[in-house]
C-alpha positions as CSV (number, residue, x, y, z in Angstrom):
1,M,104.7,16.4,82.0
2,K,106.0,15.0,85.3
3,V,102.3,15.8,86.8
4,R,100.9,13.4,84.7
5,Y,103.7,10.9,85.4
6,I,103.2,10.9,89.0
7,K,99.5,10.8,88.8
8,T,99.9,7.7,86.0
9,V,102.4,6.0,88.9
10,T,99.7,6.5,91.7
11,A,96.8,5.5,89.5
12,V,98.9,2.1,89.2
13,M,99.9,1.5,92.6
14,L,96.3,2.0,93.7
15,G,95.1,-0.6,91.4
16,L,98.1,-2.9,92.6
17,S,96.7,-2.5,96.1
18,T,93.3,-4.5,95.0
19,L,95.8,-7.7,94.6
20,P,95.3,-9.9,97.4
21,G,97.7,-9.4,100.7
22,L,99.7,-6.4,98.9
23,A,98.0,-3.7,101.2
24,Q,99.5,-5.7,104.3
25,R,102.8,-6.5,102.6
26,Y,104.4,-3.6,101.8
27,T,103.6,0.3,103.2
28,Q,102.9,3.3,101.3
29,A,105.4,6.3,101.1
30,L,105.1,9.4,103.6
31,T,105.7,12.8,103.1
32,A,109.0,14.3,104.3
33,E,107.8,15.7,107.4
34,K,106.0,12.5,108.2
35,E,109.0,10.4,107.4
36,K,111.3,12.8,109.9
37,Q,108.9,11.6,112.4
38,T,109.9,8.0,112.2
39,F,113.7,8.6,112.9
40,Q,115.4,7.4,116.1
41,L,118.0,9.5,116.1
42,H,121.2,10.2,118.9
43,D,119.7,12.2,121.5
44,A,122.4,15.1,121.0
45,F,121.3,15.6,117.4
46,G,118.6,17.2,115.3
47,I,117.6,16.6,111.4
48,E,116.0,18.9,109.2
49,S,115.0,18.2,105.5
50,F,117.5,20.3,103.2
51,V,116.1,19.5,99.8
52,T,113.1,17.1,99.0
53,E,111.1,16.0,95.7
54,P,110.3,17.4,92.9
55,E,113.6,19.1,93.4
56,V,115.7,16.2,93.8
57,L,114.4,12.7,92.6
58,S,116.3,9.2,93.3
59,P,119.3,10.9,94.6
60,I,122.7,8.6,95.9
61,D,125.2,11.4,95.5
62,L,125.9,15.2,96.6
63,V,128.8,17.4,96.6
64,F,129.3,21.1,97.6
65,D,131.7,22.6,94.8
66,G,133.8,25.9,95.7
67,S,131.6,28.0,93.5
68,G,128.2,27.7,95.8
69,N,127.1,25.0,93.5
70,I,125.3,21.6,94.7
71,Y,125.4,18.6,92.5
72,V,123.3,15.4,93.1
73,V,123.4,12.3,91.0
74,E,120.2,10.9,90.6
75,M,120.0,7.2,89.6
76,G,117.0,7.2,87.5
77,D,117.6,3.3,85.9
78,Y,117.9,1.9,89.3
79,P,117.6,-1.0,90.0
80,Y,117.9,-2.0,86.0
81,D,120.7,-1.9,83.9
82,A,121.0,1.2,81.7
83,E,119.3,0.9,78.6
84,P,121.1,2.3,75.5
85,G,119.1,5.2,73.9
86,N,117.3,5.5,77.4
87,F,119.3,6.1,80.0
88,K,117.9,7.8,82.9
89,G,120.8,8.8,84.9
90,R,121.1,13.0,85.6
91,I,123.3,15.4,87.2
92,R,121.1,18.0,89.3
93,L,122.3,21.3,89.9
94,M,120.9,23.3,93.0
95,K,121.2,26.6,94.2
96,D,120.6,28.7,97.7
97,T,119.9,31.8,96.1
98,D,118.7,33.9,99.1
99,G,120.9,32.2,101.7
100,D,118.0,30.7,104.0
101,G,119.5,27.6,104.0
102,K,116.7,26.0,101.8
103,I,117.0,25.1,97.5
104,D,115.2,27.4,96.1
105,K,116.6,26.9,92.7
106,S,117.3,23.1,90.8
107,Y,118.5,22.8,87.3
108,V,119.0,19.2,85.2
109,F,122.7,20.1,84.7
110,A,123.0,16.5,82.5
111,E,120.9,14.0,81.4
112,G,121.1,10.8,79.5
113,L,123.8,9.1,81.7
114,P,123.8,5.6,82.0
115,S,124.1,4.5,85.9
116,A,125.6,7.9,87.0
117,T,126.9,6.9,90.7
118,S,129.1,9.9,91.9
119,I,130.6,13.2,91.2
120,L,133.4,15.1,92.1
121,P,134.3,19.0,91.4
122,W,137.4,19.4,89.4
123,K,138.3,22.6,87.3
124,G,134.9,24.4,87.2
125,G,132.7,21.4,86.5
126,I,132.4,18.0,87.7
127,I,134.1,14.7,87.2
128,V,131.4,12.0,86.7
129,T,131.4,8.1,87.3
130,A,129.0,6.6,84.5
131,A,130.0,3.3,83.8
132,P,131.3,2.4,81.0
133,D,132.9,5.8,81.8
134,I,134.4,8.6,83.7
135,L,133.1,11.6,82.2
136,Y,133.9,15.3,82.9
137,L,131.0,17.7,82.6
138,K,131.1,21.9,82.6
139,D,129.1,24.6,81.8
140,T,131.0,27.3,79.8
141,N,128.0,29.4,78.8
142,G,126.1,30.3,82.5
143,D,122.9,28.3,81.6
144,F,123.4,25.8,84.2
145,K,123.7,23.0,81.6
146,A,126.6,21.1,80.7
147,D,127.9,21.9,77.3
148,I,131.5,20.2,77.6
149,R,130.8,16.1,77.8
150,E,134.0,14.7,77.9
151,V,135.2,11.0,78.5
152,L,138.0,11.0,80.8
153,F,138.4,7.1,81.2
154,T,136.4,4.3,79.6
155,G,136.1,0.1,79.6
156,F,134.5,-0.1,83.1
157,F,132.2,-2.9,83.9
158,A,128.5,-1.6,83.0
159,K,126.2,-4.5,84.3
160,N,124.3,-4.2,87.8
161,S,124.2,-0.7,89.2
162,E,125.2,-2.0,92.6
163,A,128.7,-3.0,91.5
164,Q,130.0,-0.4,89.1
165,I,132.7,2.4,89.3
166,T,131.4,4.7,92.0
167,S,132.7,6.6,95.1
168,L,134.9,9.2,93.7
169,R,136.9,11.0,96.4
170,F,140.1,13.8,96.3
171,G,142.5,12.1,98.8
172,P,145.1,14.5,100.8
173,D,147.9,13.0,98.0
174,N,146.5,14.5,95.1
175,W,145.2,11.5,93.9
176,V,141.4,11.0,92.8
177,Y,140.2,7.5,94.2
178,A,137.2,5.5,93.2
179,N,135.3,2.1,94.0
180,N,135.5,-0.6,91.5
181,H,134.3,-3.5,92.9
182,G,137.1,-5.7,91.9
183,Q,135.0,-5.7,88.4
184,A,137.2,-6.6,85.4
185,G,137.7,-3.9,82.6
186,M,140.6,-3.0,80.3
187,I,140.6,0.9,80.9
188,T,141.8,3.4,78.3
189,S,142.2,7.1,78.6
190,K,140.9,9.0,75.8
191,K,143.4,12.0,76.5
192,H,146.3,9.6,76.9
193,P,146.0,6.7,74.3
194,E,149.5,6.1,74.0
195,K,149.4,4.8,77.7
196,G,147.3,1.6,76.6
197,A,144.9,-0.2,78.5
198,L,144.7,-1.0,82.1
199,N,143.4,-4.3,83.8
200,V,141.4,-3.1,86.8
201,A,140.2,-6.8,87.3
202,G,140.3,-7.4,91.3
203,G,140.9,-3.9,92.4
204,N,139.8,-0.2,92.8
205,F,140.7,2.8,90.9
206,R,142.7,6.0,91.2
207,F,144.1,8.4,89.0
208,R,145.5,12.1,88.6
209,P,143.5,14.5,86.3
210,D,146.2,16.8,86.1
211,L,148.6,14.6,85.0
212,G,147.1,11.9,83.0
213,L,148.3,9.2,85.3
214,F,145.8,6.0,86.4
215,E,146.6,2.7,87.9
216,V,144.5,0.2,90.2
217,E,144.2,0.6,93.7
218,A,144.1,-2.4,96.0
219,G,140.4,-3.2,97.5
220,T,137.2,-4.3,96.2
221,G,135.1,-1.3,97.4
222,Q,131.2,-1.5,96.7
223,F,129.6,2.1,97.5
224,G,130.9,3.7,99.7
225,L,134.6,5.2,100.0
226,A,136.0,7.1,103.3
227,V,139.4,8.9,103.2
228,D,140.5,10.0,106.4
229,D,143.0,13.0,106.6
230,A,146.2,11.1,106.5
231,G,144.5,9.1,103.1
232,H,143.7,6.0,104.6
233,K,140.8,4.6,102.9
234,F,137.4,2.6,103.9
235,Y,135.2,1.1,102.0
236,T,132.0,-0.8,102.2
237,Q,130.7,-4.1,100.6
238,N,127.1,-5.0,101.3
239,T,127.2,-7.5,104.3
240,L,130.7,-6.0,105.5
241,H,130.1,-2.4,106.2
242,I,133.8,-1.6,106.7
243,Q,137.1,-2.8,105.1
244,Q,140.5,-1.7,104.5
245,S,143.3,-2.6,102.4
246,P,146.4,-1.4,104.3
247,I,148.6,-2.4,101.5
248,A,148.5,-0.3,98.1
249,W,148.1,-2.4,94.8
250,R,151.2,-1.1,93.6
251,Y,153.2,-2.7,96.2
252,M,151.5,-6.4,95.9
253,H,152.9,-6.5,92.2
254,R,156.1,-5.5,92.6
255,H,157.2,-9.1,90.9
256,A,155.1,-11.6,89.0
257,F,155.4,-14.6,91.3
258,M,153.0,-13.9,94.2
259,P,150.4,-16.0,95.2
260,S,146.9,-15.0,95.3
261,Y,146.7,-12.5,98.8
262,R,143.5,-10.9,99.8
263,T,144.5,-7.4,100.8
264,D,140.5,-6.6,101.9
265,V,140.5,-6.5,105.6
266,N,137.2,-6.5,107.5
267,I,138.0,-4.2,110.4
268,S,135.0,-4.2,112.6
269,D,134.9,-5.6,115.9
270,H,131.0,-6.1,116.0
271,E,130.7,-8.3,112.9
272,L,127.6,-8.2,111.0
273,E,125.3,-7.2,113.9
274,M,123.0,-4.1,113.5
275,F,120.0,-2.7,115.3
276,Q,117.1,-2.5,113.1
277,K,113.7,-0.6,114.0
278,S,111.8,-1.0,110.7
279,A,109.8,-4.3,110.1
280,T,111.3,-6.9,107.8
281,P,109.8,-7.0,103.9
282,Y,107.6,-9.6,103.3
283,W,109.9,-10.5,100.4
284,R,113.0,-10.9,102.4
285,Q,111.3,-12.8,105.0
286,Q,110.5,-15.4,102.6
287,R,113.3,-15.5,100.6
288,S,115.5,-15.9,104.0
289,D,113.2,-18.9,104.9
290,R,113.1,-20.7,101.7
291,R,116.9,-20.5,101.7
292,Q,117.3,-21.5,105.1
293,A,115.0,-24.3,104.7
294,K,117.7,-25.5,101.7
295,Y,120.4,-25.0,103.9
296,D,118.9,-27.1,106.8
297,S,118.1,-30.2,104.4
298,M,121.8,-29.9,103.2
299,K,122.9,-29.8,106.6
300,T,125.2,-26.8,106.0
301,G,125.1,-25.2,109.2
302,Y,125.0,-22.2,107.5
303,K,122.5,-19.2,109.2
304,E,120.3,-16.8,106.6
305,Y,119.3,-13.7,108.4
306,A,116.4,-11.8,107.2
307,R,117.3,-8.7,109.5
308,D,119.4,-6.9,112.1
309,H,122.5,-8.2,110.0
310,F,124.1,-5.6,107.6
311,T,123.2,-6.6,104.1
312,G,122.9,-3.3,102.3
313,A,125.7,-1.2,103.5
314,S,126.2,1.8,101.4
315,G,127.9,5.5,101.5
316,A,130.8,5.3,104.2
317,T,132.2,8.7,104.5
318,F,134.8,10.2,106.6
319,F,133.6,12.9,109.0
320,G,135.7,15.8,108.6
321,G,133.3,18.5,110.0
322,D,133.9,21.1,112.4
323,G,130.2,21.1,113.5
324,F,129.9,18.5,115.8
325,P,131.1,17.8,119.2
326,A,134.8,16.8,119.0
327,G,134.4,13.3,119.8
328,F,132.7,12.8,116.2
329,Y,135.6,14.0,114.2
330,G,137.0,11.1,112.1
331,N,134.1,8.8,112.6
332,I,132.8,7.1,109.4
333,F,129.1,7.0,109.1
334,T,127.7,4.1,107.0
335,G,124.2,3.6,106.0
336,D,122.3,0.7,105.3
337,V,119.7,0.9,102.9
338,A,117.9,-2.1,103.6
339,G,118.1,-2.1,107.3
340,N,116.9,1.8,107.3
341,L,119.3,2.9,109.6
342,V,122.8,5.0,109.6
343,H,125.8,3.0,111.7
344,R,128.6,5.2,113.3
345,D,131.9,3.6,113.7
346,V,135.1,5.2,115.9
347,I,138.5,4.2,114.3
348,K,141.0,3.1,116.5
349,S,144.9,2.5,115.5
350,V,145.7,-0.9,117.2
351,P,149.6,-1.8,118.4
352,G,151.1,-4.2,116.0
353,Q,148.6,-4.4,113.6
354,A,148.5,-2.8,110.0
355,A,144.8,-2.4,109.6
356,F,142.6,-0.1,111.9
357,V,139.6,-1.7,114.1
358,A,136.2,-0.1,113.7
359,T,134.5,0.1,116.8
360,R,130.9,1.0,118.2
361,A,131.0,4.4,120.2
362,E,130.0,4.7,123.7
363,G,126.3,5.0,124.0
364,E,125.8,3.1,120.5
365,K,126.5,-0.3,121.8
366,D,122.8,-1.8,121.3
367,K,121.5,1.1,118.8
368,E,122.4,3.0,115.9
369,F,123.1,6.5,115.4
370,L,119.9,6.7,113.6
371,A,117.1,4.7,112.7
372,S,113.8,4.6,111.2
373,T,110.7,2.7,111.0
374,D,109.9,3.7,107.6
375,P,111.0,0.7,105.3
376,W,111.0,3.3,102.3
377,F,114.0,5.2,104.4
378,R,117.0,4.5,102.0
379,P,120.6,6.3,103.5
380,A,122.4,6.0,100.4
381,N,125.1,8.5,100.9
382,F,126.8,11.3,103.1
383,T,128.8,14.3,103.0
384,S,130.3,16.8,105.1
385,G,129.3,20.0,104.2
386,P,131.2,22.9,104.2
387,D,128.9,24.7,107.4
388,G,130.6,21.5,109.4
389,Y,127.5,19.5,109.4
390,L,126.7,16.0,108.1
391,Y,124.4,15.8,105.2
392,M,122.3,12.3,104.5
393,V,121.0,11.4,100.7
394,D,117.8,9.4,101.3
395,M,117.0,7.6,97.8
396,Y,113.3,6.9,99.4
397,R,112.1,3.7,97.6
398,Q,109.6,1.1,98.4
399,H,112.2,-1.8,97.3
400,I,115.8,-1.8,97.2
401,E,117.2,-4.8,95.9
402,T,118.7,-6.6,92.7
403,P,115.7,-8.1,90.9
404,V,117.6,-10.7,89.8
405,S,118.1,-11.7,93.6
406,I,114.6,-12.3,94.3
407,P,112.1,-15.6,93.3
408,E,110.0,-14.7,90.4
409,D,106.8,-15.4,92.6
410,L,107.8,-12.9,95.0
411,K,108.4,-10.2,92.5
412,A,105.0,-10.5,91.2
413,D,103.4,-7.7,93.7
414,M,106.5,-6.0,93.7
415,D,106.8,-2.6,91.6
416,F,110.5,-1.5,91.7
417,D,109.9,2.1,90.1
418,N,107.8,3.1,93.0
419,G,109.7,5.7,94.4
420,E,111.6,6.9,91.7
421,Q,109.3,10.2,92.0
422,Y,110.7,11.0,95.4
423,G,114.1,12.0,96.9
424,R,115.3,13.7,100.0
425,V,118.4,15.0,101.4
426,W,118.6,15.6,105.3
427,R,121.1,17.9,107.5
428,I,122.1,16.7,110.6
429,F,123.3,19.1,113.3
430,P,123.9,18.9,117.1
431,K,121.3,20.3,119.3
432,S,123.5,22.3,121.7
433,G,124.8,26.0,120.9
434,E,123.4,28.1,118.0
435,K,122.4,26.0,114.9
436,R,125.0,27.2,111.8
437,K,123.9,28.8,108.5
438,V,124.2,26.6,105.4
439,E,127.3,28.1,104.3
440,I,127.4,28.8,100.4
441,P,131.3,29.1,99.7
442,N,132.9,30.8,96.8
443,L,136.3,29.4,97.0
444,D,136.5,30.1,93.3
445,G,136.7,34.0,93.7
446,K,139.7,33.7,96.6
447,K,143.0,34.5,95.6
448,A,145.5,31.7,95.6
449,E,147.2,33.3,98.7
450,E,143.7,32.8,100.7
451,L,143.7,29.2,99.4
452,V,146.9,29.0,101.3
453,E,145.6,30.1,104.4
454,L,142.4,27.8,104.2
455,L,144.5,24.9,104.7
456,K,144.8,25.7,108.4
457,H,140.6,25.7,108.5
458,P,139.3,23.1,111.0
459,N,136.8,21.7,108.4
460,Q,138.4,19.0,106.3
461,W,135.9,20.5,103.4
462,W,137.5,23.7,103.2
463,R,141.2,22.0,103.8
464,L,140.7,19.5,100.5
465,N,138.8,22.0,98.3
466,A,141.6,24.5,99.0
467,Q,144.1,22.1,98.0
468,R,142.2,20.9,95.0
469,L,142.2,24.5,93.8
470,L,145.5,25.4,94.3
471,L,146.6,21.9,92.3
472,E,144.3,23.2,89.7
473,R,145.5,26.6,89.2
474,Q,149.1,25.7,89.6
475,D,149.9,29.3,90.8
476,K,153.7,29.2,91.7
477,S,153.5,32.3,93.3
478,V,152.2,31.2,96.7
479,I,155.0,28.3,97.1
480,P,156.6,30.7,99.4
481,K,153.5,31.1,101.3
482,L,153.1,27.1,101.3
483,Q,156.6,26.6,102.4
484,K,156.4,29.0,105.6
485,L,152.8,27.5,106.6
486,Y,154.5,24.0,106.1
487,A,157.6,25.2,108.5
488,E,155.6,26.9,111.1
489,S,152.3,25.1,111.6
490,T,151.8,22.8,114.3
491,D,148.8,21.1,113.5
492,G,149.5,18.1,111.6
493,N,146.5,18.0,109.1
494,T,147.8,21.7,107.9
495,K,151.2,20.3,107.2
496,I,150.0,17.5,105.4
497,H,147.8,19.6,103.2
498,A,150.8,22.0,102.7
499,F,153.0,19.4,101.8
500,F,151.1,17.8,99.1
501,A,150.3,21.2,98.1
502,L,153.8,22.2,97.6
503,D,154.4,18.5,95.9
504,G,151.3,18.9,93.1
505,M,153.4,22.1,92.2
506,N,156.5,20.1,92.0
507,A,157.9,22.3,94.6
508,L,158.7,19.7,97.3
509,D,162.5,19.4,97.8
510,D,164.3,16.3,99.6
511,K,165.1,18.7,102.6
512,M,161.3,18.6,103.5
513,I,160.7,15.0,102.7
514,K,163.5,14.3,105.5
515,E,162.3,16.8,107.8
516,A,158.7,15.0,107.4
517,L,159.9,11.8,108.2
518,S,161.1,13.1,111.8
519,S,157.7,14.8,112.3
520,N,155.5,14.4,115.4
521,H,152.6,14.1,113.1
522,A,152.2,10.2,112.6
523,G,150.3,10.8,109.0
524,L,152.7,13.0,107.7
525,R,155.4,10.8,108.9
526,E,153.4,7.9,106.7
527,N,152.8,9.9,103.7
528,A,156.3,11.1,103.6
529,L,157.9,7.6,103.6
530,V,156.0,7.2,100.4
531,L,157.9,10.0,98.7
532,A,161.1,8.9,100.6
533,E,161.2,5.5,98.9
534,K,162.6,7.2,95.5
535,K,166.1,8.3,97.2
536,S,168.7,5.9,98.3
537,E,169.9,8.4,100.9
538,N,166.4,8.1,102.8
539,L,167.3,4.5,103.6
540,S,168.5,5.0,106.9
541,D,165.4,6.9,108.1
542,V,163.3,4.2,106.4
543,I,164.8,1.6,108.6
544,R,164.4,3.9,111.8
545,L,160.7,3.8,110.9
546,T,160.1,0.2,110.9
547,E,160.3,0.4,114.7
548,D,157.9,3.5,115.0
549,A,155.3,3.6,117.7
550,N,152.4,4.0,115.3
551,P,151.6,0.7,113.6
552,Q,150.5,2.0,110.3
553,V,153.8,4.6,110.1
554,A,155.6,1.1,110.8
555,Y,154.1,-1.0,108.1
556,Q,154.5,1.9,105.7
557,A,157.9,1.6,106.3
558,Y,158.1,-2.0,105.9
559,L,156.5,-1.5,102.4
560,S,158.7,1.3,101.5
561,L,162.0,-0.9,102.8
562,G,160.9,-3.0,99.9
563,Q,161.8,-0.8,97.4
564,F,165.4,-0.6,98.4
565,T,168.2,-3.2,98.2
566,G,171.3,-4.5,100.2
567,K,172.1,-6.2,103.0
568,E,171.1,-3.6,105.3
569,V,167.6,-4.3,103.8
570,I,167.6,-7.9,104.5
571,A,168.7,-7.8,107.4
572,T,166.2,-5.3,108.9
573,M,163.5,-7.4,107.2
574,A,164.6,-10.7,109.1
575,K,164.7,-8.9,112.2
576,N,161.2,-7.9,112.0
577,A,160.1,-10.9,110.6
578,D,160.6,-12.3,114.2
579,K,158.0,-10.4,115.6
580,N,155.4,-9.7,113.0
581,I,155.3,-12.9,111.0
582,E,151.9,-13.9,112.5
583,D,150.3,-10.6,110.9
584,A,149.1,-11.5,107.2
585,M,149.4,-8.1,106.0
586,F,153.2,-7.9,107.2
587,R,154.1,-11.4,105.1
588,A,152.6,-9.8,102.3
589,A,154.8,-6.9,102.6
590,L,157.7,-8.8,103.3
591,L,157.2,-11.1,100.1
592,S,155.6,-8.7,97.8
593,S,159.2,-7.0,97.6
594,I,162.2,-8.2,95.6
595,P,164.7,-8.2,98.6
596,G,161.9,-9.7,100.9
597,S,161.6,-12.6,98.5
598,S,165.1,-13.2,97.4
599,V,167.3,-16.2,98.0
600,E,169.4,-13.9,100.3
601,M,166.6,-13.5,102.4
602,L,166.2,-16.9,102.6
603,E,169.8,-17.6,103.3
604,V,169.6,-15.3,106.4
605,L,166.4,-16.8,107.8
606,G,168.1,-20.2,107.2
607,G,170.8,-18.8,109.6
608,R,168.4,-18.3,112.4
609,D,166.9,-21.4,112.0
610,F,163.5,-19.3,111.4
611,F,161.5,-22.4,110.8
612,K,163.1,-24.4,113.4
613,I,159.6,-23.7,115.9
614,A,156.0,-24.0,113.9
615,S,153.9,-21.1,114.1
616,A,150.4,-20.7,111.9
617,G,152.4,-17.4,110.6
618,K,155.5,-19.4,110.1
619,V,153.9,-22.0,108.3
620,K,152.0,-20.0,106.1
621,F,155.2,-17.9,105.3
622,A,156.8,-20.9,104.2
623,E,154.0,-22.0,101.9
624,D,153.8,-18.8,100.3
625,F,157.7,-18.4,100.1
626,G,157.4,-21.8,98.4
627,Y,155.1,-20.4,95.6
628,I,157.2,-17.8,94.8
629,I,160.4,-19.9,94.4
630,G,158.8,-22.5,92.4
631,S,157.3,-19.9,90.2
632,R,160.1,-17.9,90.1
633,N,162.4,-21.0,89.5
634,G,165.8,-19.1,89.3
635,K,169.0,-20.8,89.1
636,N,169.5,-23.1,92.3
637,E,166.9,-21.4,94.5
638,M,165.2,-24.4,94.9
639,A,167.9,-26.1,96.5
640,K,168.5,-23.1,98.8
641,F,164.9,-23.3,99.8
642,L,164.9,-26.9,100.4
643,A,168.4,-26.5,102.6
644,V,166.2,-24.0,104.6
645,L,162.9,-26.0,105.1
646,D,165.7,-29.3,106.1
647,K,166.2,-27.1,109.4
648,G,162.5,-26.6,110.2
649,A,159.6,-28.1,111.5
650,S,157.6,-30.8,109.7
651,E,154.7,-28.3,109.5
652,S,156.7,-25.6,107.9
653,K,158.8,-28.2,105.7
654,A,155.2,-29.9,104.3
655,A,153.9,-26.3,103.6
656,G,156.9,-24.8,102.1
657,L,156.7,-28.3,99.6
658,N,153.0,-27.5,98.9
659,G,153.4,-24.1,98.1
660,L,156.3,-24.8,95.7
661,A,154.3,-27.6,93.9
662,K,151.9,-24.7,93.3
663,G,154.4,-22.5,92.2
664,I,156.1,-25.0,89.9
665,K,153.0,-25.8,88.0
666,R,152.1,-22.1,87.6
667,S,155.8,-21.4,86.5
668,Q,156.9,-19.7,83.1
669,N,160.1,-21.2,83.4
670,K,160.2,-25.0,82.7
671,T,164.3,-25.3,83.3
672,M,164.8,-28.9,84.6
673,A,165.6,-29.2,88.4
674,D,169.3,-29.7,89.7
675,K,170.3,-33.1,90.8
676,S,170.6,-32.1,94.3
677,V,166.8,-30.9,94.3
678,S,165.6,-34.3,92.6
679,K,167.6,-36.4,95.4
680,T,166.1,-34.0,98.3
681,I,162.7,-34.8,97.0
682,L,163.4,-38.3,96.6
683,K,164.3,-38.7,100.1
684,W,161.4,-36.6,101.5
685,A,159.0,-38.4,99.6
686,A,160.0,-41.5,101.7
687,D,159.6,-39.4,104.7
688,T,158.0,-41.4,107.7
689,Q,156.4,-38.3,108.6
690,D,153.2,-38.3,106.4
691,N,152.6,-34.8,105.9
692,V,156.2,-34.3,104.7
693,K,155.7,-37.2,102.6
694,K,152.5,-36.4,100.5
695,A,154.1,-32.9,100.2
696,A,157.1,-33.9,98.7
697,E,155.3,-36.3,96.5
698,T,153.3,-33.4,95.1
699,V,156.7,-31.8,94.2
700,R,157.9,-34.8,92.9
701,K,155.0,-34.9,90.2
702,A,155.2,-31.3,89.6
703,L,158.8,-31.6,88.6
704,E,158.2,-34.8,86.9
705,I,161.1,-36.8,88.5
């Protein structure tokens, strides 16, 4: 039946090719071997096909599980919304049964899924994002087809497949993370209905499948989520190929009075520029020309780019393999499906900055890691394999764009289904040295103590999957072995895995957490802080780490410090405000905490004449603090805030008043302002400085004085 279908599509395309101009507008598909010849790859690497059509069709994600299974997500619905009763999403199960490094068996593991986008191994099966659901699928009778289909969560945004729940990743902290693109949805757990509905609007998503926990996570990632060895998350969003949210959602929601704060940080130091080798598609050039003409007529000054700028960033993946040269470990690979290329970022930590910086590697300042002249090449995703090499998922389609964004006349000769009969997965390896065989692991057959040993493996794939299996099995007999590994290992990554493997078994004691706070490995110190914030006896260590030389550790210490209370906490916050207030993420860390947004904090800052000299950071801090004070409208808080502002520069005073007015308008507490507040506002409304006068007038109106 599939052969007849392909013939039908071919016939249709041959018919369409007689339309005027079509043959010149859009090229036709190449064989995998011909496509390979169009690749301009980094000189140190080679590439080979791992699996191609018909064994895989429209692939967008791939994972190796611990049992030698290779799962691929096929998005047959793309680019249209999934139609009930005709869902085309599938999961393909593939195997290399003779060990020659090529797929020779391919099974349809599950079908009829609505826009499945990503998969993750779990307890002998897989977790699948298929909006509006996250599913658990498992084969229990050995026929290579899922006979268990359980809904874990439901309620996710289910329109536009490019903006749905996706990018499942098992983090080193035992949480599973996923991108939600900030889409609205009331999420419920089928297994835990007692937990009620969770509103995920504005954020991503994370859950613990072993504990039934789920919550919103910061960020608005689209298709692509990279998690490094310490658990830092980097994500893509169309034109912004790499972003990060240094502050977790739970910190930003410690109280209900925060102003709106965007925590997504574009960490690229090279903006939107990419180096494309393929020709610009006719429809894209036409659309860009029309948009530019409109912008020019409106004199907006906006520039529309048809090429050479990220617009279809996809599949950001942390490379944790041990098969590439050492300088590639920790790099993040991202495809641009519109530009037909693969971009590589080197991640760097910068002193005094909470977010990382992503930069181009030496030798790739004016070119990409891989670029193709074939406009059908669609590098949608990647994965690090158990062999230590990089696998690239190539959706291979003629057109890749949401049809609703293309003018109707340009769609007349575009077949958005053309390519659903194709699909490729490529294996990228270094040319130097002997090429490794495709390794088909059997972790499920290993004893728990063998899994503990694998936490020392140089390839992140083995470490993460060993940790995941230890979490699933809950074999407490290996706790002494984990404790020994943690105590004796000098490798930071090994210690993090052992640390969280113990935590996943409820075997991590207070002494180990305290010791981790003094580790010489920054990633371990940073993660230990999250657990340390639960015990008051760790306060002195948390305060000490606010001065840590590693900026990510210091920033996490600021966040964790906000979980404590007391004069010592406020004193430390005020001290650090002097040197960090210009950083937006630091201001968020401070104000999102109860002590950092308290009247006591105001009084300490006032005693130091904090706002006397204006700076961009202090002015914004005054505005946001004012918003919180106005929104909360606690007893005597406005009067104390105004007293602090009174000692400040006019810029800070005006900003604080503007924030106060906005907060008052939002406040649920309509208690009347006291007489001292009214008196001060009326005095400032008559001020000779226009900025203060105007701001005071907005407060007067908000308070109805």
